[in-house]
C-alpha positions as CSV (number, residue, x, y, z in Angstrom):
1,X,116.4,105.6,97.0
2,X,115.7,101.9,97.2
3,X,118.3,99.4,96.0
4,X,117.8,98.1,92.4
5,X,116.3,94.6,92.2
6,X,118.7,93.5,89.5
7,X,121.9,95.4,89.3
8,X,122.4,97.4,86.1
9,X,125.9,98.2,84.8
10,X,127.5,101.6,84.3
11,X,130.7,101.9,82.4
12,X,133.2,104.7,83.2
13,X,135.6,105.7,80.4
14,X,138.4,107.9,81.6
15,X,142.2,107.7,81.6
16,X,142.3,109.2,85.1
17,X,142.3,106.1,87.4
18,X,141.7,108.3,90.5
19,X,138.5,109.8,88.8
20,X,137.4,106.3,87.9
21,X,137.8,105.1,91.5
22,X,135.8,108.0,92.9
23,X,133.0,107.6,90.3
24,X,132.9,103.9,90.9
25,X,132.5,104.4,94.7
26,X,129.6,106.9,94.1
27,X,127.8,104.8,91.6
28,X,128.3,101.5,93.4
29,X,126.8,103.2,96.5
30,X,123.6,103.6,94.5
31,X,123.4,99.8,93.8
32,X,125.0,99.7,90.3
33,X,127.7,97.4,89.0
34,X,130.6,99.5,87.5
35,X,133.2,98.8,84.9
36,X,136.1,101.1,84.2
37,X,138.0,101.6,80.9
38,X,141.0,103.8,80.1
39,X,140.0,104.4,76.5
40,X,137.1,104.0,74.1
41,X,138.6,101.2,72.1
42,X,138.8,98.9,75.2
43,X,135.1,99.8,76.0
44,X,134.0,98.9,72.5
45,X,135.9,95.6,72.5
46,X,134.5,94.6,75.9
47,X,130.9,95.2,75.0
48,X,130.7,93.6,71.6
49,X,127.1,92.4,71.4
50,X,125.8,94.0,74.6
51,X,126.2,97.4,76.3
52,X,126.0,98.7,79.8
53,X,122.9,100.5,81.0
54,X,124.6,103.9,81.0
55,X,128.1,105.3,80.1
56,X,130.1,108.0,81.8
57,X,132.5,109.3,79.1
58,X,135.4,111.7,79.4
59,X,134.9,114.2,76.5
60,X,138.6,114.7,76.1
61,X,140.0,111.2,75.8
62,X,143.2,110.7,73.8
63,X,142.8,108.9,70.4
64,X,139.0,108.4,70.5
65,X,137.1,111.3,72.3
66,X,133.9,110.8,74.2
67,X,132.0,112.3,71.2
68,X,133.7,109.8,68.9
69,X,132.6,106.9,71.1
70,X,129.0,108.3,71.3
71,X,128.8,108.6,67.5
72,X,129.9,105.0,67.1
73,X,127.3,103.9,69.7
74,X,124.5,105.8,67.9
75,X,124.9,103.4,65.0
76,X,123.8,100.5,67.1
77,X,120.1,99.4,67.5
78,X,120.3,100.5,71.2
79,X,122.6,103.3,72.4
80,X,122.7,103.6,76.2
81,X,122.4,107.0,77.9
82,X,125.7,108.9,78.1
83,X,126.9,111.3,80.8
84,X,129.7,113.4,79.4
85,X,132.3,114.8,81.8
């Protein structure tokens, strides 16, 4: 796979920091920028107005589940692809 010409961003939402670090390493190796978040609320606050190219969401997050986050994103004009783990 050739490197991306302009780096696209992937956001990882998982309370497990070790999982975030491993996913970050894998995704960065493919040429993407990566942001990590412990919960859905911090993701939604960080991306007011613009969203990453793709999301990796933990299905079983405390307070706001991955499905809850996805439901909120679907109300926006553009909802990025989601990988649920």
